[in-house]
C-alpha positions, 0 to 999 in steps of 0.5 A: 479461474478468474476472468482476465477482464475482471475488476479486482479492487482489494488484495492481500500480499506478503513481501520479504526483502533480501538477506544481507550477504555475509562478510568474507574471512581471507588473508593474502598469500602472495609469495613475496608477502609471507605474513599477508594481512586480512583482505576479506570483503564485505557482503552485499546488502539485501534487495528491497521491495518497492510498490510502484504506481503504473499509469496503465494499470486499472485493477489489482487482478494480478494479485489474484495469481501471485501473492508473495514477493521476495527480493534477492539476497546479497552475495557474500564478500570476496577476497581482495576486499571485494564487496559482494553484489547487492541483492536484486530489488523487487518492483510491484506495480499497482494502479493509481489510487492504491492505498497500502495498509499494514495487514496486521495492524490496519495502519495506512502505510502509503496512499499512492496516486501519482504515476511513478510514485514509490513505496519502500515496503520492505528494506533489504537486510544490511550486509556483514563486514569482512575480516579486513574491516576489523584489523587494528594495530593490536589485532592484525589478523582477525579471523572473523567476519559478520553475518548479514541480517535478514530483510524486513517482512510484511503483510500488506493489504492493497485497496484501490480507490478509483481516481475520478473527478466526478462520480456517477451514483444512483440505484442499479439500472438508472442509466449511469452507464448509458450516460457515460457512454454518450458523453465520453469514449468509454464503452461500459457494458449496458443492459436493461437489468440491475447490476449491469455495472459490476466494476467502476468505469472511467471516461474522459469528458471534454468540454471546450479546452478543458476535460474531466474524468467521469467515473460510472460506479456500481449501483447502490442498494440499501444497506451498502454501507454494511457490505450488502450488494456491492457494498464497500466495493462501491462506496470506496470509489466515491471517496476520491471524487470532487463532485457527485452526479446523482442519477435518478430514474424518472421512468421507474414504475412504483418508485418515489424519486425523492425517496430514492434520492434520500436512500442513496444519500443515507448510504453515503452518510453511513459509510463516511460522513464526508461523502454525504457533504460532497457537492451534488448535481442531480440528474433526473434521467429517462425523460424521453419515456412517456410520463417521466418528464412530469414525474421528474419535474415534480421531484425536481421542485422538492429537491431544488427546495433543499438546495440541490441543482437539478437537470432533466436529461435523457441519456438514451437520446442525448437530451440535456447532456450538453447542459449537464457536462457544461455545468459539471465543468463549471462546478469543478472549476469552482471546487478546490483543485486536486493536489498538484502532482509535484506536491505528492511525495514520490518516495514513501518509506515504511516505518522503521522498527522501533528500537527496543531497549535492553532488558534481562529476564529470568526464564527459569532457574539458571536460564536468562534471556536478554532482549534489545535491538542493539544486543540482538543485532550484534549477536545475529551478525556474529558468527560463533563458530570460532574462538576469535568470533566468540571473543569478539562477541564478548567484547561487544556485549561487555561494551553494551552493558550486558554483563553488568545487567546480568550481574545486577539481575542475579545471574551466576557463572555457568548460567545459560544466556539466550540472545536472539538465536544464540545460547551462551554460558555466562562467565562474569 
């Protein structure tokens, strides 16, 4: 069983909105009204499925335990034109920074960043009308009502990208977690071996009257863009940062700091070209260890010659950290600000299905299939368990041009016509 403290940044779920309630067939039976009119009420709409950003969440771990979400069905209409109750909505909480993809097409459906932001993932099915809705001067006692339609169904892939102003990057065990713990209130796990950080950690750094969010990201190894090591689990979290603090281990034996610097930037570029051009501040760490400061100074000359700003620090002793955070705050002020909260749409809706025009296809001798959004909708909403209902359906199909299309296609009397889940005998 997964640990409750585990960080999960990707999940796949299925969502289903509720079915609309059926309309009711009923007539008044008061003693003083011998021929009471129709009074069947409409059904209630099916419930929706909504994905909502909750500020307190930091992981997609909950979706390890539950992967299917279903909204409530609408209730059937009642007598006295009473409308059925609407189905209950389902609200799925997600952390800020969650991107929602269509799991089948890979298309991005919503980028959820702001607390309270909502994504309408699946719409509830519309309700059917009761027989009171079909009364006319020429049809005073209709004995049919509509069925409610099914709600939308989708498979979604959720991908979390942490929201940090600054991302700490570097090879495993270069001291990023120690740095974060010294400049913020965050308390990441720290130990002297690679991959201590197996999940992103966030810390708020205060500098005077301002503050920024610093993200300690898992250590990067060569080939991460191909998924090696922590791979994309690392790289996706840097995509939202505005500034990169590139931490190098000046005390590492047998390593060339410039080669390490180039290797990390190469992985960023291979994952996404825009990552390699993010502003970078280079921090040569562990200068408190014997011989490390001289090694860092030599590498800093090469790195500065390429146009990068370099600071020498010791995350363990705190040397140079004040200068580092002050410089970070200054650089962030000069960079484009993140999108203001008010400019994010607070409600994003999944795309509606495209309307399909009517078509007629001969499947085999004497069997025809009619397709089309409007035609199939009418058939699905019509009960075919009474003569009145079938007559009503015939009228609707005629108005939609179904019979004309079948006649032109060569259908003959007695042929079978399939529409949605219904088979009818063709009677031109």
